[in-house]
C-alpha positions, 0 to 999 in steps of 0.5 A, a space after each residue: 802531896 808527893 811528886 805526881 806520877 802522871 800515870 793516867 796521862 801516860 796511858 792517855 798519850 800511849 793509847 793515842 799513839 804517842 811514842 813511848 820515848 816521847 811520853 817518858 821524856 815529856 813526863 820527866 819534863 813535867 816532873 822537873 817543872 813540878 819540882 821547880 814550881 814547888 821550890 819557887 813556892 816554898 821560897 815564897 813562904 808557903 809550906 811544902 804541902 801547899 806549895 805542892 798543891 799550888 804547883 800541881 794546879 799551875 801545871 794545868 789540867 790533864 787534858 791540856 797537858 795531853 793536848 800539848 803532845 797530841 797536837 804534834 803529829 810527829 810524836 806518834 810512833 811508827 808502830 801506831 802510824 803503820 800497824 800493818 807494817 809492824 804486825 803483818 810485815 814485821 813477823 814475816 821479816 823476823 821469820 825470814 831472818 830466823 830461818 836465814 840465821 838458822 841455815 847459815 849457822 847450820 851450814 857453817 857447823 856442818 862444813 866445819 865438822 866435815 873438815 875436821 872429821 873426814 869419815 874415810 869409811 863413809 859411816 853415817 853420822 851417829 844417832 845423837 848427832 842427827 838428833 841434835 841437828 833435828 832439834 836445831 832444825 826445829 828452831 825456825 818452826 817451833 822456837 822462833 815463831 813463839 819468840 816472835 809472838 812474844 816480841 809482838 806482845 811486848 811491842 803491842 803492850 808498850 805501844 798500847 796497840 789494838 788487840 786485833 793487831 797484836 793477835 794478828 801478828 802472833 797468829 802470822 808468826 806462829 802459823 807461817 813459821 810452823 809450815 817451814 820444815 828444815 831437814 838434814 840427812 846423811 848416809 855417809 856418802 852424801 849429806 843433804 840439807 833441805 827446806 820445804 814449805 807446806 804452803 808452797 808447791 809442790 804440796 806434800 800432804 805429810 809436810 802440810 799435816 806436820 805444819 798443822 801440828 806445829 802451828 797448833 803447838 805454837 798457837 797453844 803456847 802463844 795463847 798460854 803466854 797471853 793468858 799468863 799476862 792477863 792473869 798478871 793484870 796486863 791488858 791491851 788498852 785499845 781493842 778497835 782500830 789502829 
């Protein structure tokens, strides 16, 4: 009998909300204890097969082993205790951080360019430069939301959270991020970097419709990622409640 993997115990503890780091440490301790018991039984005259069987029996039933952790409320992860914070406030905070980082980097780069290239003839920037800036400005509305949805999937899978919470977090990231539009224009005399939200007044029909298109793209990519996970046999363990 090989050293037990305790996989069913792992799933049971994770589904109960025990933090993964506590689960890993606990199972490691159980394996070490198992090895100690095997050595003790072999030293007492048993062959290895019987020693391993006796050691597994001495460890106790899985329900008893699980109860040892479940009766300690402090072992539950913050994500399990406060799913609304992890899957509602978390994606929003990450979107704000992504938007702030994008703006800060762009302002720094544009400032550096303006100091290096004085542009005495007041010529507008070349098309390739405007295109590059446009691609960069798409980061908070297209790249970041999908990346955040990926983080939400990872956390949800690792913590065995309800699919409802995971899908809510992914939808918030993909939808809310899509309606933030970052634009840059420069006519050679004046450059302007602006941020417009399609969900806040003054409402612009064009900005809103563009946000709908971006949200559709984001959600499609996120759904495709979830489908790819399911094809690989990855499943969320809990489908109701937190």
